C-alpha positions in Angstrom: 0.0 0.0 0.0 2.8 2.4 0.9 4.6 1.7 -2.3 1.5 2.3 -4.4 0.9 5.6 -2.6 4.6 6.6 -3.3 4.3 5.7 -7.0 1.0 7.8 -7.2 2.7 10.8 -5.6 5.7 10.5 -8.0 3.6 10.2 -11.1 1.4 13.1 -10.0 4.4 15.3 -10.2 6.2 15.1 -6.9 8.4 18.1 -7.8 5.3 20.3 -7.3 5.5 19.7 -3.6 7.0 22.5 -1.6 10.7 21.9 -1.1 11.7 24.9 1.1 10.2 26.5 4.2 7.5 29.1 3.5 8.8 32.7 4.1 6.3 35.5 4.9 6.6 39.1 5.8 9.9 39.7 4.0 11.5 36.7 5.6 10.6 37.7 9.2 8.2 34.7 9.5 9.2 31.2 8.4 6.9 28.2 8.4 8.1 24.6 7.9 6.7 21.1 8.2 7.6 17.4 8.6 5.1 14.6 7.8 5.8 10.9 8.2 3.5 8.0 7.7 4.7 4.5 8.9 2.9 1.2 8.6 4.4 -1.9 10.0 3.8 -5.3 11.6 1.7 -5.6 14.7 3.8 -5.4 17.9 2.3 -7.8 20.5 5.4 -7.5 22.6 5.1 -3.6 22.8 8.8 -3.3 21.8 8.2 -0.1 19.8 5.6 1.6 22.0 6.2 5.2 23.0 5.1 7.3 26.0 2.2 8.5 23.9 1.0 4.9 23.7 1.6 4.6 19.9 3.9 2.2 18.1 6.8 3.9 16.4 6.2 1.5 13.5 2.5 2.4 13.1 2.6 6.1 13.3 1.5 9.1 11.3 3.1 12.2 12.6 2.5 15.8 11.4 4.8 18.6 12.6 4.3 22.3 11.8 6.9 24.8 13.0 7.3 28.5 12.8 9.9 31.1 13.5 9.2 34.8 13.9 12.1 37.2 13.9 11.8 40.3 16.0 15.0 42.1 15.1 18.6 40.8 15.2 18.5 39.7 18.8 15.1 38.0 19.3 13.3 35.1 17.6 10.2 33.3 18.7 10.1 29.6 17.7 7.2 27.2 18.1 6.1 23.8 16.9 2.9 21.8 17.2 2.6 18.1 16.6 -0.2 15.5 16.0 0.2 11.7 16.0 -2.2 9.4 14.3 -4.6 12.3 13.6 -5.2 12.8 17.3 -5.0 15.9 19.5 -2.5 18.6 18.6 0.3 19.0 21.2 2.6 22.0 21.6 6.0 20.3 21.1 8.2 23.4 21.3 7.6 27.1 22.2 10.6 29.3 23.2 12.3 32.6 22.7 15.8 32.6 21.3 17.9 35.6 22.4 21.2 36.5 20.8 22.9 39.1 23.0 25.7 39.7 20.5 25.1 39.2 16.8 28.9 38.8 16.1 29.2 35.9 18.6 27.9 32.4 18.4 26.0 32.4 21.7 22.3 32.2 22.3 19.9 31.9 25.2 16.6 30.0 24.8 13.7 30.2 27.2 10.5 28.2 27.2 9.9 24.6 26.0 13.4 24.2 24.7 15.3 21.7 22.6 17.0 18.9 24.4 20.5 19.4 25.9 21.4 15.7 26.6 22.5 13.2 24.0 23.2 12.9 20.3 20.1 11.2 19.0 17.9 13.8 20.7 18.9 16.2 17.9 17.8 13.7 15.2 14.4 12.6 16.3 12.6 13.8 13.2 11.9 11.1 10.6 13.8 13.1 8.0 17.0 12.8 10.2 16.6 9.1 11.1 18.0 6.7 8.5 15.8 3.9 9.9 12.1 3.8 11.1 12.6 2.6 14.7 14.3 4.6 17.5 17.3 3.7 19.6 16.1 1.8 22.7 17.3 4.5 25.2 15.1 7.1 23.6 11.9 5.1 23.0 11.7 1.8 25.0 9.4 2.1 28.0 10.9 0.7 31.2 8.8 -0.3 34.1 9.6 2.9 36.1 7.1 5.7 36.6 7.5 9.0 38.4 4.1 9.3 40.0 3.7 5.6 41.0 6.2 3.5 43.0 6.7 -0.1 44.0 6.5 -0.9 47.7 9.2 -3.6 47.5 11.8 -5.2 45.4 9.4 -8.1 44.8 6.8 -5.8 43.4 9.3 -4.2 41.0 10.5 -7.6 39.8 6.9 -8.7 39.1 6.6 -5.8 36.6 9.6 -6.7 34.5 8.9 -6.1 30.8 5.5 -4.4 31.4 6.5 -0.8 30.8 3.8 -0.4 28.1 1.2 -0.2 30.9 2.4 -0.7 34.5 0.6 -0.3 37.9 2.1 0.0 41.4 0.7 0.0 44.9 2.1 3.5 45.9 1.1 6.8 44.4 -1.2 7.1 41.4 -3.3 3.9 41.3 -4.2 3.9 37.5 -2.1 1.8 35.1 0.0 4.1 32.8 3.0 3.7 30.5 6.4 3.6 32.0 9.2 5.9 31.0 12.3 5.6 28.7 15.8 6.5 29.7 15.5 9.7 27.6 12.2 10.8 26.0 12.5 11.5 22.3 8.9 12.6 22.0 8.6 15.5 24.5 10.8 18.5 25.1 11.4 20.0 28.6 10.5 23.5 29.9 13.1 25.9 31.2 16.2 27.9 30.0 19.1 26.9 27.9 22.4 28.5 26.9 24.4 27.4 23.8 27.8 28.7 22.7 30.4 27.7 20.1 34.1 28.7 20.0 36.3 27.1 17.4 36.0 23.3 17.5 34.1 23.3 20.9 30.4 23.7 21.4 28.8 23.7 24.8 25.2 23.7 26.0 23.7 24.0 29.5 20.1 24.0 30.7 17.9 24.2 33.8 14.5 22.6 33.3 11.3 21.5 35.1 11.4 17.8 34.4 14.0 15.1 33.8 15.3 13.2 30.8 12.8 10.4 31.4 9.9 12.7 32.2 10.0 16.2 30.6 7.4 18.5 32.0 5.5 21.7 31.3 4.7 22.2 35.0 7.0 21.0 37.8 5.6 18.2 40.0 8.2 18.1 42.8 9.7 21.6 43.3 13.1 20.7 41.9 15.0 21.5 38.7 17.1 19.4 36.4 20.6 20.7 35.4 22.0 19.3 32.2 25.1 20.0 30.1 26.7 18.8 26.9 30.0 19.4 25.2 30.8 18.6 21.5 34.2 18.6 19.8 34.7 18.8 16.1 38.5 18.4 15.7 38.3 17.8 11.9 35.8 17.5 9.2 33.6 14.4 9.6 34.3 13.7 13.3 32.0 14.7 16.2 32.6 13.6 19.7 30.2 14.5 22.5 29.5 13.9 26.2 26.4 14.8 28.2 25.3 14.8 31.8 22.0 15.5 33.6 20.7 15.4 37.1 17.3 16.3 38.5 14.5 15.2 40.9 12.5 12.4 39.3 9.8 11.3 41.7 6.6 13.3 41.9 5.9 14.8 45.3 2.7 12.9 45.7 4.4 9.6 45.1 7.2 10.3 47.5 4.7 11.2 50.2 2.8 7.9 49.6 6.0 6.0 50.0 7.7 7.6 53.0 5.4 10.3 54.3 6.2 14.0 54.2 8.8 14.7 51.5 9.4 17.2 48.8 11.0 14.5 46.6 14.0 16.5 45.7 16.5 13.8 46.9 15.0 11.2 44.6 16.7 11.9 41.3 17.5 10.7 37.9 21.2 11.1 37.0 22.5 10.3 33.6 25.8 10.3 31.7 26.2 9.9 27.9 29.0 9.6 25.4 28.7 9.6 21.6 30.9 9.6 18.5 30.1 10.2 14.9 32.3 9.8 11.8 31.4 10.4 8.2 33.5 10.2 5.1 32.5 9.7 1.5 29.5 7.4 1.2 29.4 6.1 4.8 28.4 7.4 8.2 29.0 5.7 11.5 27.5 6.6 14.9 27.9 5.2 18.4 26.1 6.3 21.6 26.2 5.0 25.2 24.0 6.2 28.1 24.1 5.3 31.8 21.1 6.3 33.9 20.5 6.0 37.6 17.2 6.6 39.5 17.0 7.0 43.3 13.5 6.0 44.6 12.0 6.3 48.1 12.6 3.1 50.1 9.1 2.4 51.5 8.5 -0.1 54.3 7.7 -3.4 52.4 5.1 -5.9 53.4 6.4 -8.5 56.0 7.0 -11.2 53.4 8.8 -9.1 50.9 12.3 -7.5 50.4 12.8 -3.7 50.6 13.8 -2.0 47.4 17.3 -0.7 47.5 18.4 2.0 45.0 19.9 3.4 42.8 18.4 1.5 39.9 20.7 1.6 36.9 20.2 1.1 33.2 22.9 1.1 30.5 22.2 1.4 26.8 24.5 1.2 23.8 23.7 1.9 20.2 25.8 1.4 17.0 24.4 2.8 13.8 25.7 2.9 10.2 24.6 4.2 6.8 26.0 3.7 3.4 25.0 5.4 0.1 24.8 2.9 -2.8 23.7 5.6 -5.2 23.0 9.3 -4.8 19.3 8.5 -4.1 19.6 5.1 -2.5 21.1 4.1 0.9 21.2 1.1 3.3 21.4 1.4 7.1 21.6 -0.8 10.2 21.5 -0.2 14.0 22.3 -2.5 16.9 20.9 -1.7 20.3 21.1 -3.2 23.8 19.5 -2.0 27.0 20.5 -3.7 30.2 19.5 -3.2 33.9 21.2 -3.6 37.3 20.1 -6.4 39.6 17.9 -6.2 42.7 17.3 -8.8 45.4 13.8 -10.1 45.9 12.5 -12.8 48.2 12.7 -15.6 45.7 15.2 -14.3 43.2 17.9 -11.8 42.4 17.5 -10.4 38.9 17.7 -7.4 36.7 15.0 -4.9 37.8 13.6 -4.8 34.2 13.9 -7.3 31.4 17.0 -6.6 29.2 16.3 -5.9 25.5 18.3 -6.3 22.3 17.3 -4.9 18.9 18.8 -5.2 15.4 17.2 -3.1 12.7 18.2 -3.3 9.0 16.8 -1.1 6.3 17.3 1.5 3.7 15.8 4.5 1.9 15.1 5.9 -1.5 14.8 9.6 -2.3 11.9 10.2 -4.7 13.0 13.8 -4.5 15.2 15.7 -2.2 12.6 16.1 0.6 10.4 13.0 -0.1 11.9 9.7 1.1 10.6 6.1 1.1 12.1 3.8 3.8 11.8 0.1 4.5 13.1 -1.7 7.5 13.3 -5.1 9.3 13.5 -5.4 13.1 14.5 -8.3 15.3 13.7 -7.7 19.0 14.5 -10.0 22.0 13.6 -9.5 25.7 15.2 -11.5 28.5 12.3 -11.9 30.9 8.8 -10.7 31.7 5.4 -12.2 30.9 5.0 -10.7 27.4 6.3 -11.9 24.0 10.1 -12.3 24.3 11.0 -12.2 20.6 9.5 -10.4 17.7 10.4 -9.9 14.1 8.8 -6.9 12.4 8.8 -5.1 9.1 7.8 -1.6 8.3 7.6 1.0 5.6 7.6 4.8 6.0 7.1 7.8 3.7 8.6 11.0 4.8 8.1 14.5 3.5 9.4 17.8 4.9 9.8 21.4 3.8 
């Protein structure tokens, strides 16, 4: 079906589609867009589900962005997004301030772009050579910020159930768990970015955390994040990131241990990434380590207390090779592992480790209209859900 739609678009004169952002008011207002439509295999193991409860392989996403320049020092930027023709969400809305036009330094205030990680800057379908997402940025762990396990045994019983998980403390309703780093929501706060020679640095203070970006704070704390990139020569980019902020909602912390503001229960993350491109090929590697500190509630008499921090480690290796100017192939290997906790009957990883291999490619019908195809092999070591799944998907991407 997707191939036939593509052929129809091409024969109808794909070159008539807009290929550049729309400029209004003498260039002071710029409007752009990004539309992607994916159709893939069913995902009974919920390997590709996102925190918006959609499968990344069965997703239609429409983004519309705008930038309004108010002189040389101020720009207002915003973006709205809709998934699967549902409600429209404000994805980004911030003011960019350039104190000095001759220096590469800007300040951004509002719902700002991510500071942490490399893939966080490539979450649009037009920037992703494959259809799936790296596990660290999409896979839903069994952790929630507003609901908590009362014991290590309760946490172990929820292994692999991050697509919809329920705990005995805090919010009683079953809701999706959280990834290591959310690729589908931006955080709210202030960010500073500067470049000098081969070095770029970014720092931010925001309301939420990497796992749980927020518009309104739920625990009275702030996340601090930073990133440094080095570009020593053409084709090589090396980056490192760090972030730390209160993770547990105030209501959940009080349900677990009584009166508490939750500020000591944090998510701390470290990341390192490397990218090298030359000629027809591109290679990328990224590793992320995240730790969460949760309140240690008094467990039931027959269960073991939960001892934290809980740690997760992800690694991702990605490559792309251009066979022809319009045709490329790509591959990504991902692994997501978890530290062990001791329950009454077993000592095991607190969530089920996951491995993913994705192979695919893309063909440019025109510069800004791309057809992608991919194959995914997913395995999960534990949990009651499907532990292995092979899936295929196709995606049509258009942007201007």
